[in-house]
N, C-alpha and C positions, 0 to 999 in steps of 0.2 A: 435353254430352258431356265425359267425364273425360279429361284428358290423361295422358300416360305418367308424368310425375313425381308427379302426385297419386295415381295407382294404386299406384306404387311405395311412396310414403310410407304409404298405407293398408295395404298388404301388410306393410310393416315394423312398423307399429304393431300389426297383428293378431298377428304372430308374437311380439312382445314381450308382448302381453296373454296369449297362449296359454302362454308360458313362465312368466309370473308367476302366472297362475291355477293352473297345474299345481303350482307350488311351494306355493301356499296350500292347495290341496285335499289334497295329499299330506302336508303337514306341520303346518300351523297350525290347520286346522279340527278341532275336537274334538266335533263333533256325532255322537252314536252312530248316528244314522239313516244317515249317509253311509258306504256300503260301499266296495268297490274300484271307484274311478272313474278313468277315463283321459280326459284332455282331448285330443281328436283335432284339433280345428280351431276357430279363432275367425274369424268373418266380420264385418267392420264394414260397416255400410251406408255409402253414399257420403257422407253428412253427418257420419258418425263419432259419432252420438249413441246408436246402438243396436249392440250386439255380440251376435251369436248364437254361443253357446258349444256346440259339438257334443261330447257326452260319450258314452263307451261305459261301461256299467255291468255288472259281472259279477254274476250271480245270477238268481233267478227273477223273475217279474213283480212280486211283492209287494216284494222287495228293491229292484228297480229303481224302483218308485214311491216307496218310502221314501227312497231316495237322492236322487231328484229333488226331493222335498219338503224334504229337508235342505239341498240346494244352493240351492233357491229361498228358504229361510228365511235363509240366510247371504249373500244377495246384497248387502245393505247393508254388511256387514263386508268382503266381498271388494272392493267398489267403493272403500271407504275406504282399504283397504290398497293398492289400485292407485294411487290418487292420491299416497300417500306414497312407495311404492317406485319408481314410474316417474316421479315428478315431474310428474304431470298436473294441470292446473287443474281439469278436469272429467272424471271417468271416465265411460265410456259406460254406458248402461242395459244390464244383462246379462239375456239370455234363454237359459236352459239348454234344449237340445234333445237328445233321445236320438238318437245317431248309429246308424243301422241299416245303414250301408253294408257292414259286415262280414257281416251276415246275408244281405243281398242278394247280396253277392259270392259267398258260399257256395252260394246257390241257383243262381246263374249257372253256377258251376263244376259243380254237380251236373247241370244241364241239358246242358252241353257234353259231359260224360262219357257221358250217355245217348245223345246224338247220335253220338258216336264209336263206341259199342258197336253201334248200329244200322248204321252204315256198314260195320263189320267183318263183320257177319252177312249182309249183302246182297251 
């Protein structure tokens, strides 16, 4: 079981990784496949060796797939830059995951509006 200080340290490291990865993706990566990408969240596993990077990508399905391919192709460069910029001995393995929480949230909002309309009509 993880104690409070370990969890706090992992959360701080996750936030630092998120900020640095955001800076790298927005400014330094010059891969033409990478479109408009927003880094929403970084979750470190308890051991700190793997980081899941949740990204939102604007565009249609083909643009999203191309952007994910570009991000996965630049994982090594991003890890290298993380070790330099954050002073890490070992950067975690990065796994880019498409964050679909906004789409799901929109769907939930739509369903709630439908329920509200039905309540008004009855």
